[in-house]
C-alpha positions, 0 to 999 in steps of 0.5 A: 500500500505504501509503495502504491502511494509513492508511485501515485505521487510520481505518476502526475509529474511523469504524465505532465513531463511527458506532455511537455516533452511531446509538445516542446519536442515537436516544436523544436523539430519544425521551427527554424534551427538556432532561433530563440524559439528553437533554443527555448523549446529545446530546453523545455524538451530536455528538462521534461525528458529528464523528468519523464525518463527518470520518473518512468524508470523509477516507477517501473523498477519499484513496481516490478522489482526488476530491470525491465525494458522500461527501466532500460529505456528510461535510463538510455533516454536520460543518457542520450538527451543529456549528452545531446544537450551538452554537445552544443554547450561550450566546453568547460573545465569539468567537461572531461569528467562529464565525458567520462561519466557519460561513458560509464553511464552508457556502458553500465546501462548497456550491460544492464540491457544485455543482461535483461535481454538475455533473461527475458529471452530465456523466459520467451518475452518479446521485450528481449528484442528492444532491450538488446536494441537499447544495449547496442545503441548505448554502446554506440553512444559510448563509442562516440563519447570516447572519441569526443573525450579523446579529441577534447571536443568536436566542432562543425557538422560533427557536433551538430550530427551528434546533437541531432541524432541523440535528441531525435532518438530521445524524441522518438522514445517519447513519441513511441511510448505515448502513441504506441504504448497502452491504447488508453494513453491516447485520447480516442479522438486521435486514436487513428493508426496512420496518425499515430504512426506519423507522429512516431516516425516524424522524429526519425524522418526529421533526423535523416532529413537534417543529417542529409542537409548537413552532409550536403552542406559539408560536401558543397563546402569541400567543393568550394575550397578546391582551387580553380584551374589556372587559365591556359 
């Protein structure tokens, strides 16, 4: 009974954070990048995602007393959204320590994900697949953190790509948790399969679009730096 009361205290902030994350996340996806509205909506998204991911992971752990896929998803999302934000923040004296902490967190959560995936696969649970996926993504994130720490920071398109895919992944988790989660989460008025699928896939599509834009811009800049041939 006491545990149920504690969970109910977390439920309302978790739902509010989820609503703020979705609203601000979709705004940040579509407004002009770099403008004040993009930065403000992005910061609301980060704070809301931190609250939503950690409260969701805690509630599920308290309820089930095990490392479930929801716990893994919450911790992985927290890692990606915080490192995505720090990517576009100026480097400070503590940045190397923060990089090291990110690596430790990503590897630890990935190991938990693989362990949970093996345990769930042994019980024939379908959640094993997503758990392994989160584990692989965590390792990829940790590898990026190692490169970042070794180089002492990154600039230009690489910096933007790192920020982009980490934030879009966090947004995808938020959208999938809501629109593809338990049916009673979605109001009946918008419980339309095509609409729900579009809402979930928008962060992924937007991510690939901007990755393509960054790649094309980098290529055009490289071409522009090639010296013109001398006239004969």
